[in-house]
N, C-alpha and C positions, 0 to 999 in steps of 0.2 A: 787420450786427453791431452790437449795442447798445454804448453807451459803457462799460457795466460790464465787457464781455468784450473790449474793444479791447486789442491788444498793448501792453505797456509796455516802454520801452527801458531797459536797464540796462547798466552798464559792467563787463566782466569783467576789466579790467586789461590783458591782453595782446592781445586781439583786438578791442578797441573795443566799441561798443554792440551788444548782442544783444537780440532781442525775447523777452519772457517773457509768456506768456498768463496771464490770471487764471483761477483754477479755475472750472469750470462748477458752477452751483448744483445742489444735490440736487433732482432732479425729484420725489422722493417716490413713493408707491405710487399706481398707477392705481385708480380706483374698482372695487370688487369686482363681478364679473358673476355673477349667480346662474344655476345650471343649472336645467333643467326639473324635475329630480328634487328640487331644493330647494323648488320651489313647488308641484308637483303630487304629492300622496301616491300617486296611482294609478301614476304613472310610476316612483316610487321602489319601489313594490311589484312592478312589472313587472321592474325590474332585479334585485330581490332574488330573484325566481323564476328568472331567467336564471342568476344566480350559483349558486344552490342546485342547479339542474339540472346545471351543469358539475361541481360537487363530487360529486353523486350518481352521474353517469356515470363519474367517475374512480374512485369506490369499486367500481362494478360491473366496470369494466375490470380493477381489481386482483384481484377475485375470479376474473374470467375468466382471468387469467394463471395463477393457482393451478390452476384446472381444466385448462387447456391443458397445463400441465407434466406432469400425470399422464395425461391422456386421449390426447394425441397421441403416437404412437410415435416413439422417438428417431431412427429411420431413415427416417421419412416425408419425402417431398420435395414441395415446391410448385413448379409450373412456370408462368411467365408469359412465353409466347412464347419468345424466345431466353434468357431468364433463368430460373434455378432456384436453389433453396436449401433448407436444412433447414426443414421445416415447424414443428418445435418451437421452434427458435431464432427464426424469423421471427414466429411468433405471440406469443412472449414479448416480443420487441422492440416489436411494434406495440402490444400491450395496455399494457405498462408505459410506453412512450413517450407514448401518448395520455393515459394517466392523469396523468402528470406535466404534460403540456401543458395539460390541462383544469384542473388545480389552479392552475397559474400564470396561465392566462387568466382564471379566475374571480376570483383575487386581484386582478388588474389591473383587471378590470371593477368589482369592489367598491370599490377605492381611487379610481378615476376618477369613478365615478358616484354613490357613496353616502357616502363618507367626507368630512368637512369639508375644504374646499379654500381656506379663507380665507388670504390672504397675510399673512405675519408678518415682522417684522424682529427680529433678535437681534444685539445689540451684542457686541463682543469683551470678554472678561473674563479674569481671572487663571485659571490652570489649577486652582488649589486652590479648591474650593468651600466657602463658609461654611455653617454649619448652616441658615441661612435659605434659601440657594440649594439645598441638598440637599432641603429640604422643598418648595421650589418645583418641583424636578425630579420628585419623587414625585407632587406634585399635578398637574403637567403630564402625567405618564404616565397617571395615573388619569383625567384629563380626556380624554386621547387615546383611552383605552379606551372611554370613554363616547361620544365623538364618532364613533368608528369604527362604532358600532352593534353591536359584538360581543355585548354583554350584552343589548341590546334586540331585535336581530333574531334570534330563536330559530331560524328556518328556515335562515339562513346558518350560524349557529354549529353547529347539529347536523349539517348536511350536511358542513361542513368537517371537523369532528372525526371524523365517520364515514369520510370519504374518506382522511384522514391515517392513521387507525387501520388501515383495510383495506390501505393502501399498504404497510404493514409486513409483511403476510402473505406476499407473493411473496418478500421478502428472506429470511424464515424458511424457506420452501419451497426456495429456491435453495441454501440451505446444504448440501443433499444433494449438490450437484455438487462440493463440496469433497472428496468421496471418503470412504471409511470412516475411522472413528477409528483412530489408529495402534495402539492396544492395545500388544502386545509386538513390533510389527514391527521396532523398532530394536534389539531384543535379539539378533537372529540375522541373519547375512549368509550368502552362499554359500561363504565361506571354510571350509575343513575340513582335516583332517590330510592331508598329501600333495598338496594342490593347488599346482600350480606358479605362481610369480609371473611374469607376462608384461608386456612393454612395452605401455602403454596405446594407443600409436599403431600399432605394427607387429604386436602379438600374439605377438612372439617371446619364448620363455622366456629368463630372465636367469640368467647364471652370475656368480659372484663376480668372475671375471676381467674381466667386461664393465664393471665400475664402477671408477672411479679415486677416490682420496680427494678429497673436496669435491664430488663429483657427486651430484645429486638427480634421480631419474627418477620420472615418473608411471607407475603400474603398476596392474594389475588381476589377478583370479584367472583361470586358464586355462579354467575352466568357465563363464566369462561369455559368450564369443563364441557358443557353440552356442544360447544362449537367444534370440539375435537372429533366428534362423530360425524359432523356435517362436512367439514372441509379442513384439511390439515393446514392449508395456506391461510385461511381466514383465522384459524386458531392461533397460529404463530404471530400473525400480524396484530391480533387483538392482545395477545399476551405481552408482546414487546412494548405496547403502549400502556397497558393497564397494571403492570406489576408494581407493587407497593411494598413499603416497609412499615411495620407497626411497632411502636416503641412505647414503653411505660416509664415515665419520669415523675419524680415527686412534684406535685402541683406547686409547691413553694419555690421550686427551682425553674419553673417555666416562665419565660418572658413573652406574654401573649401580645400579638400584634393587634392593633385596633381593628375592630370588625370581626375578629376571630375568637371572641371570648367563649363561644359555645361550640367550637369546632372539635374539642377534645372531650373525652369521657374519663373523669377521675385520673387525669394525668396521662391518658392514652392518646397518642397522636399518630396520624397516618400521613406519609409523604410518598411521592412518586419515587420509585427505585431507580429511575433513569437519570443519570447525571446530565446536568444542563450544559456541560461543555461539549462533548461529542457523542453522548448517548450511551456510555458504558453502564452496565448494571452495578449498583453499589450496595454494600451491606457490612462493610468493615466498621464495626461500632466500638467506640471507646466509652465505657459506661461512666467513668468519673467526670469526663468533660462534656459528655453528650454529643461528641463529634462523630460524624460518620465520614469515612474516607473513600474516595473513588480510587480503585487500584490502577487505573490507566495513567492518569496524569496528576494524581495526588490532590485533586480539588477536595476541600474539606468543608463540611456544612455543620452548623450548630443546630441540632434538632430541638434544643430547648429554647431557641430564639428564632422560630419560624423558618428553620433550615437556611439561615443566612450564610453566605459564603465567608469563611474566615481565612481561607488560604487556597491558592491554586488559580488556574486559569478560568474556572467557571465564572460566567458573567451574571448569573441570577440565582436566587434561592431555588431549592426543590419545591415544586408545586405541592400544596397541601390539600388533602382530601378531608372535607368536614365529616365528622363521625357522629353517630347517635346510637341508641340502643332500641331494638324493636320490642314488641310485646312479649317475646319469649326470652329476652335477655341477651340476644346476640348483637354484636357490633354490625352496624349497617352504615351505608353512606347517606348523608343528608342530601347529596346531589352529586353530580359529576364534578370533575376538576373545573375550577373557575378560570383556568389559564392553560395554555398549551403545555403539554408534557414534552420531555425529551430535550435534545440539544437546541441551543439558540440558533435562530435562522433569520435571514434578512426580512422575510415576510411577516414576522411576528410584530405585532403592534407594541 
């Protein structure tokens, strides 16, 4: 150890002398080592062709994903020994995965082999930049663009832009899998005049005597269950729109909206279970306030006051289903919903 870095003894007062080492001198930056691409133009051109090839293959794979989406049947299966899978999904995964990999690998190869790699030192400075510093930043950015060779190496630039542009095509094509546009799908449910209200879990019809004041029950239309045997898709679509909550409140505490005087039965009211914000299912009920809360974004509705919004981002009340009692004493719908159910949307009047 040199004399400059020998420990120095100091007295801390309570524990006697302690050894304090001198700071190590800044070793500085090592001499820069040039790469073969920095010296040999042919080597640099060879790397440029490699990177451009990766970007070009990525673009071709993106096109291949679009072709595969339409050309391969949705029910086709690929078998690899004991393994098997949907041919359409596997082809899309492989082509898009390889396209993204090649773009990433090409970018890494470009950065490591062609971009300037000179070591630099940047000292700490205040967070607020002066006009001179801002000008330096812009200049540094422009210098970085020049050093990257993006403007000078046309082959890399064109192949990268082509690959990135083509990579967006599969995303557009795959939008088809989001399903058909909703159109007027939210305007109608399977609720209709005379349809019984059944418990969502047991499918048993509900009588007014089954409910006590303060109780809330998740319910559904009686004509929903048969759809499950016909088509699982139709069943789920119908259930997503027709789900309701049934609540019993003291009649004296209900503030009835004009025109809805006969929509309840002895304080029993029925509302859509689907939040009018973004469509989350709701049933978190507070008996004392008659408020029901959406767990997604905390929209709160007052069931005693036509399910009006009292808090949160929802823009309109929960749609109410008018109720009546049939000849056997079960709760039934007077009609379907008189307004669209579910989240608010721009086509709704």
